[in-house]
C-alpha positions in Angstrom: 226.8 162.6 -86.9 226.0 159.4 -85.2 222.5 157.9 -85.4 221.5 155.6 -82.6 218.0 154.6 -83.7 217.7 154.6 -87.5 214.1 153.5 -87.5 212.9 156.3 -85.2 214.8 158.7 -87.4 213.0 157.3 -90.5 209.6 157.5 -88.9 210.3 161.1 -87.8 211.4 162.1 -91.3 208.2 160.6 -92.8 206.1 162.4 -90.1 207.8 165.7 -90.9 207.5 165.3 -94.6 203.8 164.5 -94.4 203.3 167.6 -92.3 205.1 169.7 -95.0 203.2 168.0 -97.9 206.4 166.7 -99.5 206.3 164.2 -102.4 209.2 162.1 -101.1 211.7 161.8 -98.3 215.2 160.5 -98.0 215.9 158.2 -95.1 219.0 156.2 -93.9 219.2 152.7 -95.3 219.3 149.5 -93.3 217.4 146.2 -93.4 214.8 147.2 -90.7 214.0 150.4 -92.5 213.6 148.5 -95.8 211.2 146.1 -94.1 209.2 149.0 -92.6 209.0 150.7 -96.0 207.9 147.5 -97.7 205.1 147.0 -95.1 204.0 150.6 -95.5 203.9 150.1 -99.3 202.0 146.8 -99.0 199.4 148.3 -96.7 198.9 151.3 -99.0 200.3 154.1 -96.9 203.1 155.1 -99.3 203.4 154.9 -103.1 206.8 153.1 -103.0 210.5 153.3 -102.1 213.9 152.9 -103.8 217.4 152.4 -102.7 219.7 155.2 -103.9 223.5 154.6 -103.9 225.6 157.8 -103.3 229.2 156.7 -103.2 229.8 154.2 -100.4 226.5 155.1 -98.7 223.0 154.1 -99.6 219.7 155.7 -98.7 216.0 155.1 -99.1 213.8 157.4 -101.0 210.2 157.0 -99.8 207.5 158.3 -102.1 204.6 159.5 -100.0 201.0 159.1 -100.8 198.1 161.5 -100.4 194.3 161.2 -101.0 192.5 162.5 -104.1 192.0 166.0 -102.5 195.5 166.1 -101.0 194.5 164.7 -97.6 197.0 162.7 -95.5 196.9 158.9 -95.7 199.2 158.6 -92.6 197.6 160.4 -89.7 199.9 159.1 -87.0 203.1 157.0 -87.1 205.0 156.2 -84.0 207.7 154.0 -82.7 206.6 151.5 -80.0 209.7 149.4 -79.3 212.8 151.5 -78.6 216.4 150.6 -77.9 216.0 151.3 -74.2 212.8 149.3 -73.9 211.9 146.6 -76.3 208.2 145.6 -76.6 207.4 142.0 -77.6 204.0 140.4 -78.2 202.7 137.0 -79.0 200.4 136.5 -82.0 197.3 136.9 -79.8 198.6 140.1 -78.2 199.5 142.1 -81.3 197.8 145.5 -81.1 194.9 146.4 -83.5 195.2 150.2 -83.9 191.9 152.0 -84.5 190.0 148.6 -84.1 191.8 147.1 -87.1 191.8 150.2 -89.4 195.4 151.0 -88.5 198.5 148.8 -88.9 201.1 147.5 -86.5 204.5 146.7 -87.9 206.1 143.6 -86.4 209.6 142.2 -86.6 209.2 138.4 -86.5 211.4 135.4 -87.1 209.9 135.3 -90.6 210.8 138.9 -91.3 209.2 142.3 -91.0 205.4 142.1 -91.5 202.1 143.8 -90.7 200.2 142.8 -87.6 197.4 141.3 -89.7 199.7 138.9 -91.5 201.6 138.1 -88.3 198.3 137.1 -86.7 197.3 135.0 -89.7 200.7 133.2 -89.7 200.5 132.8 -85.9 203.9 134.4 -85.2 204.7 137.1 -82.6 207.7 139.3 -82.3 208.9 142.8 -81.6 206.3 145.6 -82.2 208.4 148.1 -84.2 205.8 150.8 -85.0 202.1 151.6 -85.2 200.5 153.5 -88.1 197.1 155.1 -88.2 
């Protein structure tokens, strides 16, 4: 089975796992997915992530996070820039989902980072995803 957009696949797996109230989800491993998982952990949307080696392949295990009464932390997670249509923004044009309560995930020349840290470091880049 050939995967074209591994990051969209990761975001869809996370979305489906949250809907099913799963504790964790296994995603395909690449550098962009590791960066997205790290930003989600730094912003408090997930508990953490690990790399699991199974033979020659590696995968990411993302541990999901829920509120004290079991409510969802991630309400919406969607891919913005796609392989067929990339979306770029300068540091002044980075979106602020939910008037700053959400997070934009940006791929910059300094690595994958949240929209808030990209604005503070004054770097723009490709808008990978938006999380609310």
